[in-house]
N, C-alpha and C positions, 0 to 999 in steps of 0.2 A: 506801412508795408503789411501785407496780409500773410497769414500763416501758410506755409508750404502745403500743397495738396499731397495726398497719398501717392499720386503719380510722380510728383516732383521728388518725393523721398525715394521712390523706387528708382528714379533716374540717377539720383545721387549715389545710391548703393551700387547700381550697375556701373557707374563711372569709376567708383572706388575699386570695384572688383576688377575692372579692365586695367586700371593702373597697376593693381597688385599683380595681375597676370604678366604684364609687360616687365615689371621689376623682377619677378621670379624668373622669367625667360632670360633676362640679362644675367642674373646670378648663375642660373643653371648652365648658361653657355660657357662660363669660365672666362669670358673675355671681359677685361676691365676697360671701361669707357675711357676716351682720350684724356679727359680732365679729372680722372679719379684714379685711385690706386688701391691695391690690396694692402691691408695691414695684418701682419701675422698675429695669430691668437684670437681672431674674431670668431664668433659662433659658427659661421658657415664652415670655416676650415676645421674647426674642432669637431664638428658633427660629421666630418668626412665628405661634405659636399664640395663641389668645385667652388672655390671662393670667388666672390664677385668684388666689385669695387666697394670700398667702405661707405661712400656717400649713397650709392644705390642700395646697399643693405640697410643703412640707417633709414632711408626713405621707405623701404619695404616694411620695416617694423612699425614705422609711424603710420603708414597707410592701413596696415592690418588693424592697428589699434583704433584708428578713426572709423574704419568700417564696422568693427564690432560695437563700438560705442554708439554710433548712429543707429545701427540695426536694433540694439537694445532699447535706445531712447524712443524710437519710432514704433517698433513692433512689440516692445515689452517682453520679449522672449529671451530665455536663458539658453545658452548652448550646452550640450551635454559635456560632462567633465568639469574642467576648471571654470569657475564663474567668470563672466565677461570682464568685470572690473579687475579681477586678478590678472587675467590675460592682458588687458589694456595696460595695467601698471607694469607688467613684465616687458611687454613690447616697447613701451615708451622708455623704460630704463635701458633696454638694449639699444634702442635708437640713440639715446643720449650717450651711452657708452661708446658707440661707434663715432659719434661726432667728437666727443672729447678725445678719443684715441687718435683720430685723424688730425685734429687740431694740434695736439701735442707732437705727433710725428712730423707734421709739416713745419711747425715752429722749430723743432730740433734740426730738421734738414736745413732750414734757412739760416739758423744760427751757426751751424757747422760749415756752411759754405762761405761765410764771411772771412776775409783775410784776417789773419791774427797779427 
């Protein structure tokens, strides 16, 4: 397999940016998708934004991290402010937190629904 061309990398970054826009639109709408749910205490709600579904928010942070890492790996540029690796670590930690919180919440709901 050959090394990706600069155009292919530009296409990857454009796709990640478009995915990010769609996820942000979902969160900003305040509507939780059919198979997702909001979990109280997650960053969007704490920051005063309309909370989205926890899975969508986890995906958003993971995609933001992926876009920044690919951008730096391919273009070698640092963004102003917080270094990209620090941003990526933070975004991946937030995504992991969303996933862990949703998993725990859903497991708790399943256990509490069982007849005793």
